[in-house]
Biopython code that builds the backbone (N, CA, C, O; Angstrom):
import numpy as np
from Bio.PDB.StructureBuilder import StructureBuilder

atoms = [
    (1, "MET", "N", (26.747, 261.107, 9.917)),
    (1, "MET", "CA", (26.036, 259.990, 10.482)),
    (1, "MET", "C", (24.948, 260.471, 11.442)),
    (1, "MET", "O", (23.818, 259.985, 11.402)),
    (2, "LYS", "N", (25.293, 261.423, 12.301)),
    (2, "LYS", "CA", (24.304, 261.930, 13.247)),
    (2, "LYS", "C", (23.137, 262.559, 12.509)),
    (2, "LYS", "O", (21.989, 262.453, 12.941)),
    (3, "ARG", "N", (23.434, 263.224, 11.379)),
    (3, "ARG", "CA", (22.369, 263.839, 10.584)),
    (3, "ARG", "C", (21.427, 262.770, 10.049)),
    (3, "ARG", "O", (20.209, 262.947, 10.063)),
    (4, "LEU", "N", (21.990, 261.656, 9.576)),
    (4, "LEU", "CA", (21.180, 260.565, 9.045)),
    (4, "LEU", "C", (20.248, 260.016, 10.121)),
    (4, "LEU", "O", (19.075, 259.756, 9.853)),
    (5, "VAL", "N", (20.759, 259.841, 11.326)),
    (5, "VAL", "CA", (19.941, 259.335, 12.422)),
    (5, "VAL", "C", (18.844, 260.335, 12.753)),
    (5, "VAL", "O", (17.693, 259.946, 12.955)),
    (6, "ALA", "N", (19.186, 261.625, 12.812)),
    (6, "ALA", "CA", (18.190, 262.657, 13.122)),
    (6, "ALA", "C", (17.101, 262.688, 12.057)),
    (6, "ALA", "O", (15.920, 262.797, 12.384)),
    (7, "VAL", "N", (17.479, 262.596, 10.803)),
    (7, "VAL", "CA", (16.502, 262.591, 9.717)),
    (7, "VAL", "C", (15.614, 261.361, 9.825)),
    (7, "VAL", "O", (14.404, 261.443, 9.619)),
    (8, "ALA", "N", (16.210, 260.235, 10.145)),
    (8, "ALA", "CA", (15.432, 259.000, 10.280)),
    (8, "ALA", "C", (14.407, 259.118, 11.400)),
    (8, "ALA", "O", (13.267, 258.675, 11.253)),
    (9, "ILE", "N", (14.804, 259.706, 12.505)),
    (9, "ILE", "CA", (13.880, 259.860, 13.627)),
    (9, "ILE", "C", (12.733, 260.783, 13.250)),
    (9, "ILE", "O", (11.574, 260.486, 13.538)),
    (10, "VAL", "N", (13.049, 261.895, 12.609)),
    (10, "VAL", "CA", (12.004, 262.830, 12.191)),
    (10, "VAL", "C", (11.072, 262.165, 11.186)),
    (10, "VAL", "O", (9.853, 262.301, 11.284)),
    (11, "ALA", "N", (11.632, 261.453, 10.230)),
    (11, "ALA", "CA", (10.805, 260.780, 9.218)),
    (11, "ALA", "C", (9.909, 259.732, 9.867)),
    (11, "ALA", "O", (8.742, 259.604, 9.499)),
    (12, "TYR", "N", (10.435, 258.994, 10.815)),
    (12, "TYR", "CA", (9.639, 257.976, 11.500)),
    (12, "TYR", "C", (8.491, 258.609, 12.275)),
    (12, "TYR", "O", (7.376, 258.088, 12.293)),
    (13, "ALA", "N", (8.776, 259.731, 12.912)),
    (13, "ALA", "CA", (7.759, 260.394, 13.735)),
    (13, "ALA", "C", (6.670, 261.045, 12.900)),
    (13, "ALA", "O", (5.551, 261.224, 13.381)),
    (14, "THR", "N", (6.975, 261.400, 11.663)),
    (14, "THR", "CA", (6.016, 262.157, 10.861)),
    (14, "THR", "C", (5.259, 261.347, 9.827)),
    (14, "THR", "O", (4.339, 261.872, 9.200)),
    (15, "GLY", "N", (5.612, 260.097, 9.629)),
    (15, "GLY", "CA", (4.870, 259.416, 8.574)),
    (15, "GLY", "C", (5.118, 257.946, 8.484)),
    (15, "GLY", "O", (5.694, 257.319, 9.374)),
    (16, "SER", "N", (4.655, 257.406, 7.356)),
    (16, "SER", "CA", (4.744, 255.975, 7.109)),
    (16, "SER", "C", (5.140, 255.748, 5.672)),
    (16, "SER", "O", (5.585, 256.672, 4.992)),
    (17, "ALA", "N", (4.983, 254.524, 5.204)),
    (17, "ALA", "CA", (5.319, 254.206, 3.822)),
    (17, "ALA", "C", (4.513, 255.058, 2.850)),
    (17, "ALA", "O", (5.012, 255.410, 1.781)),
    (18, "GLY", "N", (3.292, 255.389, 3.198)),
    (18, "GLY", "CA", (2.478, 256.256, 2.349)),
    (18, "GLY", "C", (3.132, 257.605, 2.161)),
    (18, "GLY", "O", (3.149, 258.143, 1.053)),
    (19, "PHE", "N", (3.666, 258.150, 3.223)),
    (19, "PHE", "CA", (4.406, 259.411, 3.161)),
    (19, "PHE", "C", (5.600, 259.255, 2.231)),
    (19, "PHE", "O", (5.859, 260.123, 1.397)),
    (20, "ALA", "N", (6.326, 258.156, 2.371)),
    (20, "ALA", "CA", (7.512, 257.931, 1.555)),
    (20, "ALA", "C", (7.147, 257.822, 0.081)),
    (20, "ALA", "O", (7.815, 258.412, -0.768)),
    (21, "SER", "N", (6.100, 257.079, -0.228)),
    (21, "SER", "CA", (5.760, 256.865, -1.632)),
    (21, "SER", "C", (5.348, 258.152, -2.324)),
    (21, "SER", "O", (5.518, 258.281, -3.537)),
    (22, "GLU", "N", (4.809, 259.107, -1.575)),
    (22, "GLU", "CA", (4.457, 260.390, -2.165)),
    (22, "GLU", "C", (5.691, 261.149, -2.637)),
    (22, "GLU", "O", (5.597, 261.998, -3.523)),
    (23, "ARG", "N", (6.834, 260.851, -2.057)),
    (23, "ARG", "CA", (8.065, 261.541, -2.391)),
    (23, "ARG", "C", (8.928, 260.741, -3.352)),
    (23, "ARG", "O", (10.065, 261.133, -3.616)),
    (24, "CYS", "N", (8.434, 259.646, -3.876)),
    (24, "CYS", "CA", (9.214, 258.785, -4.766)),
    (24, "CYS", "C", (8.646, 258.765, -6.176)),
    (24, "CYS", "O", (8.721, 257.741, -6.855)),
    (25, "ASP", "N", (8.097, 259.846, -6.614)),
    (25, "ASP", "CA", (7.551, 259.939, -7.963)),
    (25, "ASP", "C", (8.690, 260.309, -8.907)),
    (25, "ASP", "O", (8.767, 261.436, -9.396)),
    (26, "VAL", "N", (9.574, 259.339, -9.157)),
    (26, "VAL", "CA", (10.786, 259.551, -9.939)),
    (26, "VAL", "C", (10.782, 258.584, -11.122)),
    (26, "VAL", "O", (10.564, 257.387, -10.932)),
    (27, "PRO", "N", (11.016, 259.075, -12.331)),
    (27, "PRO", "CA", (11.103, 258.160, -13.475)),
    (27, "PRO", "C", (12.229, 257.143, -13.260)),
    (27, "PRO", "O", (13.300, 257.493, -12.763)),
    (28, "VAL", "N", (11.985, 255.909, -13.628)),
    (28, "VAL", "CA", (12.963, 254.836, -13.424)),
    (28, "VAL", "C", (14.307, 255.170, -14.063)),
    (28, "VAL", "O", (15.350, 254.771, -13.545)),
    (29, "ALA", "N", (14.300, 255.881, -15.157)),
    (29, "ALA", "CA", (15.547, 256.252, -15.826)),
    (29, "ALA", "C", (16.444, 257.126, -14.953)),
    (29, "ALA", "O", (17.651, 257.202, -15.182)),
    (30, "ASP", "N", (15.856, 257.785, -13.953)),
    (30, "ASP", "CA", (16.618, 258.669, -13.060)),
    (30, "ASP", "C", (17.078, 257.986, -11.780)),
    (30, "ASP", "O", (17.764, 258.607, -10.968)),
    (31, "TRP", "N", (16.721, 256.735, -11.583)),
    (31, "TRP", "CA", (17.083, 256.027, -10.350)),
    (31, "TRP", "C", (18.575, 255.717, -10.324)),
    (31, "TRP", "O", (19.178, 255.412, -11.353)),
    (32, "GLN", "N", (19.157, 255.801, -9.137)),
    (32, "GLN", "CA", (20.519, 255.317, -8.940)),
    (32, "GLN", "C", (20.444, 253.807, -8.691)),
    (32, "GLN", "O", (19.438, 253.310, -8.185)),
    (33, "PRO", "N", (21.501, 253.084, -9.044)),
    (33, "PRO", "CA", (21.486, 251.631, -8.818)),
    (33, "PRO", "C", (21.417, 251.288, -7.325)),
    (33, "PRO", "O", (21.886, 252.049, -6.478)),
    (34, "ARG", "N", (20.834, 250.148, -7.025)),
    (34, "ARG", "CA", (20.731, 249.686, -5.633)),
    (34, "ARG", "C", (22.106, 249.574, -4.988)),
    (34, "ARG", "O", (22.261, 249.857, -3.800)),
    (35, "LYS", "N", (23.102, 249.163, -5.765)),
    (35, "LYS", "CA", (24.445, 248.980, -5.198)),
    (35, "LYS", "C", (25.021, 250.305, -4.694)),
    (35, "LYS", "O", (25.848, 250.307, -3.783)),
    (36, "VAL", "N", (24.594, 251.434, -5.276)),
    (36, "VAL", "CA", (25.039, 252.745, -4.797)),
    (36, "VAL", "C", (24.427, 253.020, -3.425)),
    (36, "VAL", "O", (25.116, 253.499, -2.524)),
    (37, "LEU", "N", (23.134, 252.720, -3.261)),
    (37, "LEU", "CA", (22.492, 252.878, -1.959)),
    (37, "LEU", "C", (23.139, 251.952, -0.937)),
    (37, "LEU", "O", (23.414, 252.367, 0.188)),
    (38, "GLN", "N", (23.383, 250.713, -1.315)),
    (38, "GLN", "CA", (24.001, 249.767, -0.393)),
    (38, "GLN", "C", (25.372, 250.266, 0.052)),
    (38, "GLN", "O", (25.689, 250.209, 1.240)),
    (39, "ALA", "N", (26.181, 250.748, -0.868)),
    (39, "ALA", "CA", (27.512, 251.262, -0.518)),
    (39, "ALA", "C", (27.406, 252.458, 0.417)),
    (39, "ALA", "O", (28.196, 252.587, 1.352)),
    (40, "LYS", "N", (26.430, 253.337, 0.170)),
    (40, "LYS", "CA", (26.223, 254.508, 1.022)),
    (40, "LYS", "C", (25.868, 254.076, 2.442)),
    (40, "LYS", "O", (26.435, 254.578, 3.412)),
    (41, "LEU", "N", (24.932, 253.150, 2.555)),
    (41, "LEU", "CA", (24.510, 252.680, 3.869)),
    (41, "LEU", "C", (25.651, 251.978, 4.605)),
    (41, "LEU", "O", (25.855, 252.197, 5.799)),
    (42, "GLU", "N", (26.380, 251.145, 3.895)),
    (42, "GLU", "CA", (27.495, 250.436, 4.524)),
    (42, "GLU", "C", (28.579, 251.406, 4.987)),
    (42, "GLU", "O", (29.214, 251.175, 6.016)),
    (43, "SER", "N", (28.795, 252.482, 4.242)),
    (43, "SER", "CA", (29.784, 253.486, 4.674)),
    (43, "SER", "C", (29.309, 254.235, 5.912)),
    (43, "SER", "O", (30.118, 254.808, 6.641)),
    (44, "ASP", "N", (27.987, 254.231, 6.155)),
    (44, "ASP", "CA", (27.420, 254.855, 7.361)),
    (44, "ASP", "C", (27.319, 253.858, 8.513)),
    (44, "ASP", "O", (26.763, 254.180, 9.564)),
    (45, "GLY", "N", (27.853, 252.653, 8.323)),
    (45, "GLY", "CA", (27.868, 251.661, 9.394)),
    (45, "GLY", "C", (26.703, 250.703, 9.415)),
    (45, "GLY", "O", (26.545, 249.951, 10.376)),
    (46, "TRP", "N", (25.875, 250.708, 8.377)),
    (46, "TRP", "CA", (24.735, 249.798, 8.310)),
    (46, "TRP", "C", (25.184, 248.452, 7.740)),
    (46, "TRP", "O", (26.133, 248.377, 6.960)),
    (47, "LYS", "N", (24.482, 247.392, 8.148)),
    (47, "LYS", "CA", (24.657, 246.065, 7.562)),
    (47, "LYS", "C", (23.377, 245.762, 6.796)),
    (47, "LYS", "O", (22.342, 245.469, 7.394)),
    (48, "VAL", "N", (23.453, 245.833, 5.495)),
    (48, "VAL", "CA", (22.276, 245.707, 4.630)),
    (48, "VAL", "C", (21.946, 244.234, 4.411)),
    (48, "VAL", "O", (22.789, 243.444, 3.987)),
    (49, "ARG", "N", (20.684, 243.886, 4.716)),
    (49, "ARG", "CA", (20.203, 242.526, 4.456)),
    (49, "ARG", "C", (19.628, 242.430, 3.052)),
    (49, "ARG", "O", (19.904, 241.475, 2.326)),
    (50, "SER", "N", (18.821, 243.432, 2.665)),
    (50, "SER", "CA", (18.245, 243.438, 1.320)),
    (50, "SER", "C", (17.722, 244.827, 0.992)),
    (50, "SER", "O", (17.438, 245.636, 1.875)),
    (51, "ILE", "N", (17.604, 245.076, -0.303)),
    (51, "ILE", "CA", (17.007, 246.313, -0.804)),
    (51, "ILE", "C", (16.011, 245.909, -1.881)),
    (51, "ILE", "O", (16.336, 245.147, -2.792)),
    (52, "ARG", "N", (14.801, 246.427, -1.767)),
    (52, "ARG", "CA", (13.779, 246.128, -2.769)),
    (52, "ARG", "C", (13.074, 247.424, -3.165)),
    (52, "ARG", "O", (13.311, 248.479, -2.576)),
    (53, "THR", "N", (12.219, 247.329, -4.158)),
    (53, "THR", "CA", (11.419, 248.463, -4.596)),
    (53, "THR", "C", (10.027, 248.335, -3.997)),
    (53, "THR", "O", (9.409, 247.273, -4.066)),
    (54, "GLU", "N", (9.537, 249.416, -3.413)),
    (54, "GLU", "CA", (8.214, 249.427, -2.790)),
    (54, "GLU", "C", (7.574, 250.788, -3.039)),
    (54, "GLU", "O", (8.108, 251.809, -2.604)),
    (55, "ASP", "N", (6.449, 250.816, -3.726)),
    (55, "ASP", "CA", (5.714, 252.060, -4.010)),
    (55, "ASP", "C", (6.597, 253.137, -4.638)),
    (55, "ASP", "O", (6.470, 254.318, -4.313)),
    (56, "GLY", "N", (7.487, 252.727, -5.537)),
    (56, "GLY", "CA", (8.333, 253.685, -6.230)),
    (56, "GLY", "C", (9.548, 254.137, -5.456)),
    (56, "GLY", "O", (10.315, 254.968, -5.943)),
    (57, "CYS", "N", (9.741, 253.610, -4.261)),
    (57, "CYS", "CA", (10.898, 253.937, -3.419)),
    (57, "CYS", "C", (11.788, 252.705, -3.297)),
    (57, "CYS", "O", (11.384, 251.588, -3.620)),
    (58, "TYR", "N", (13.005, 252.937, -2.826)),
    (58, "TYR", "CA", (13.819, 251.821, -2.374)),
    (58, "TYR", "C", (13.477, 251.578, -0.914)),
    (58, "TYR", "O", (13.346, 252.522, -0.136)),
    (59, "GLU", "N", (13.333, 250.315, -0.544)),
    (59, "GLU", "CA", (13.142, 249.947, 0.847)),
    (59, "GLU", "C", (14.306, 249.038, 1.234)),
    (59, "GLU", "O", (14.504, 247.977, 0.644)),
    (60, "ALA", "N", (15.063, 249.468, 2.225)),
    (60, "ALA", "CA", (16.215, 248.700, 2.689)),
    (60, "ALA", "C", (15.889, 248.062, 4.028)),
    (60, "ALA", "O", (15.356, 248.712, 4.928)),
    (61, "PHE", "N", (16.212, 246.797, 4.147)),
    (61, "PHE", "CA", (16.116, 246.079, 5.409)),
    (61, "PHE", "C", (17.547, 245.895, 5.884)),
    (61, "PHE", "O", (18.371, 245.300, 5.189)),
    (62, "ALA", "N", (17.836, 246.411, 7.079)),
    (62, "ALA", "CA", (19.225, 246.447, 7.520)),
    (62, "ALA", "C", (19.319, 246.522, 9.031)),
    (62, "ALA", "O", (18.319, 246.664, 9.735)),
    (63, "ILE", "N", (20.540, 246.423, 9.503)),
    (63, "ILE", "CA", (20.873, 246.732, 10.890)),
    (63, "ILE", "C", (21.620, 248.050, 10.823)),
    (63, "ILE", "O", (22.666, 248.146, 10.182)),
    (64, "ASN", "N", (21.079, 249.075, 11.492)),
    (64, "ASN", "CA", (21.711, 250.389, 11.408)),
    (64, "ASN", "C", (22.948, 250.451, 12.304)),
    (64, "ASN", "O", (23.281, 249.478, 12.981)),
    (65, "ALA", "N", (23.618, 251.592, 12.305)),
    (65, "ALA", "CA", (24.858, 251.758, 13.056)),
    (65, "ALA", "C", (24.651, 251.611, 14.558)),
    (65, "ALA", "O", (25.607, 251.356, 15.291)),
    (66, "GLU", "N", (23.418, 251.769, 15.022)),
    (66, "GLU", "CA", (23.106, 251.615, 16.438)),
    (66, "GLU", "C", (22.736, 250.178, 16.798)),
    (66, "GLU", "O", (22.434, 249.887, 17.955)),
    (67, "GLY", "N", (22.757, 249.281, 15.815)),
    (67, "GLY", "CA", (22.462, 247.878, 16.048)),
    (67, "GLY", "C", (20.991, 247.526, 16.009)),
    (67, "GLY", "O", (20.609, 246.427, 16.413)),
    (68, "GLU", "N", (20.155, 248.442, 15.529)),
    (68, "GLU", "CA", (18.712, 248.200, 15.454)),
    (68, "GLU", "C", (18.342, 247.630, 14.087)),
    (68, "GLU", "O", (18.894, 248.043, 13.067)),
    (69, "ASN", "N", (17.404, 246.678, 14.070)),
    (69, "ASN", "CA", (16.852, 246.179, 12.812)),
    (69, "ASN", "C", (15.895, 247.232, 12.284)),
    (69, "ASN", "O", (14.968, 247.636, 12.986)),
    (70, "VAL", "N", (16.110, 247.677, 11.058)),
    (70, "VAL", "CA", (15.274, 248.726, 10.497)),
    (70, "VAL", "C", (14.789, 248.367, 9.105)),
    (70, "VAL", "O", (15.410, 247.590, 8.380)),
    (71, "ALA", "N", (13.656, 248.962, 8.760)),
    (71, "ALA", "CA", (13.157, 249.000, 7.386)),
    (71, "ALA", "C", (13.124, 250.487, 7.059)),
    (71, "ALA", "O", (12.432, 251.256, 7.727)),
    (72, "ALA", "N", (13.864, 250.892, 6.041)),
    (72, "ALA", "CA", (13.971, 252.310, 5.725)),
    (72, "ALA", "C", (13.653, 252.538, 4.253)),
    (72, "ALA", "O", (14.049, 251.760, 3.385)),
    (73, "PHE", "N", (12.924, 253.631, 3.991)),
    (73, "PHE", "CA", (12.566, 254.004, 2.629)),
    (73, "PHE", "C", (13.462, 255.139, 2.158)),
    (73, "PHE", "O", (13.777, 256.056, 2.917)),
    (74, "PHE", "N", (13.873, 255.062, 0.880)),
    (74, "PHE", "CA", (14.772, 256.046, 0.295)),
    (74, "PHE", "C", (14.250, 256.505, -1.056)),
    (74, "PHE", "O", (13.664, 255.720, -1.802)),
    (75, "ASN", "N", (14.465, 257.780, -1.369)),
    (75, "ASN", "CA", (14.186, 258.302, -2.694)),
    (75, "ASN", "C", (15.197, 257.655, -3.639)),
    (75, "ASN", "O", (16.398, 257.733, -3.380)),
    (76, "PRO", "N", (14.755, 257.020, -4.726)),
    (76, "PRO", "CA", (15.677, 256.290, -5.594)),
    (76, "PRO", "C", (16.600, 257.184, -6.428)),
    (76, "PRO", "O", (17.592, 256.700, -6.974)),
    (77, "LYS", "N", (16.292, 258.461, -6.533)),
    (77, "LYS", "CA", (17.155, 259.379, -7.280)),
    (77, "LYS", "C", (18.187, 260.030, -6.363)),
    (77, "LYS", "O", (19.383, 260.008, -6.654)),
    (78, "SER", "N", (17.730, 260.603, -5.270)),
    (78, "SER", "CA", (18.624, 261.340, -4.369)),
    (78, "SER", "C", (19.213, 260.452, -3.274)),
    (78, "SER", "O", (20.208, 260.816, -2.646)),
    (79, "LEU", "N", (18.608, 259.299, -3.048)),
    (79, "LEU", "CA", (18.939, 258.383, -1.957)),
    (79, "LEU", "C", (18.702, 259.013, -0.589)),
    (79, "LEU", "O", (19.268, 258.578, 0.413)),
    (80, "GLU", "N", (17.863, 260.038, -0.560)),
    (80, "GLU", "CA", (17.461, 260.684, 0.685)),
    (80, "GLU", "C", (16.605, 259.705, 1.483)),
    (80, "GLU", "O", (15.722, 259.050, 0.929)),
    (81, "ILE", "N", (16.869, 259.607, 2.781)),
    (81, "ILE", "CA", (16.046, 258.751, 3.635)),
    (81, "ILE", "C", (14.716, 259.451, 3.867)),
    (81, "ILE", "O", (14.673, 260.631, 4.212)),
    (82, "LEU", "N", (13.629, 258.706, 3.672)),
    (82, "LEU", "CA", (12.280, 259.284, 3.767)),
    (82, "LEU", "C", (11.522, 258.794, 4.984)),
    (82, "LEU", "O", (10.738, 259.543, 5.567)),
    (83, "ASP", "N", (11.738, 257.567, 5.372)),
    (83, "ASP", "CA", (10.978, 256.985, 6.467)),
    (83, "ASP", "C", (11.762, 255.801, 7.008)),
    (83, "ASP", "O", (12.389, 255.064, 6.248)),
    (84, "THR", "N", (11.727, 255.623, 8.306)),
    (84, "THR", "CA", (12.415, 254.498, 8.936)),
    (84, "THR", "C", (11.502, 253.903, 9.996)),
    (84, "THR", "O", (10.846, 254.618, 10.754)),
    (85, "LYS", "N", (11.479, 252.592, 10.030)),
    (85, "LYS", "CA", (10.728, 251.875, 11.061)),
    (85, "LYS", "C", (11.679, 250.909, 11.751)),
    (85, "LYS", "O", (12.382, 250.133, 11.103)),
    (86, "ILE", "N", (11.685, 250.971, 13.063)),
    (86, "ILE", "CA", (12.482, 250.039, 13.843)),
    (86, "ILE", "C", (11.682, 248.746, 13.956)),
    (86, "ILE", "O", (10.520, 248.758, 14.364)),
    (87, "GLU", "N", (12.313, 247.630, 13.592)),
    (87, "GLU", "CA", (11.658, 246.322, 13.668)),
    (87, "GLU", "C", (12.021, 245.680, 14.994)),
    (87, "GLU", "O", (13.194, 245.609, 15.361)),
    (88, "HIS", "N", (11.010, 245.212, 15.709)),
    (88, "HIS", "CA", (11.262, 244.570, 17.007)),
    (88, "HIS", "C", (11.126, 243.095, 16.920)),
    (88, "HIS", "O", (11.304, 242.399, 17.919)),
]
sb = StructureBuilder()
sb.init_structure("model")
sb.init_model(0)
sb.init_chain("A")
sb.init_seg("    ")
for serial, (resi, resn, name, xyz) in enumerate(atoms, 1):
    if name == "N":
        sb.init_residue(resn, " ", resi, " ")
    sb.init_atom(name, np.array(xyz, "f"), 0.0, 1.0, " ", f" {name:<3s}", serial, name[0])
structure = sb.get_structure()
């Protein structure tokens, strides 16, 4: 969990959705289902509001384990977190 938070902070500090979309050049046939991402996030303590596709990435709108409203981008194949924005 701490690793996920650290990665999210680094991703937030280094880029935006444009950065995320550059890393989401994955054929749709290789994508994991959204429900797999949702289960992963929920096991990390997130409360997922929705998951959509944006620029070839998954974008999750959720409340993270720290209670913050976030919009986070994920690689649809690896489910690696690429970018996170705290919503105020």
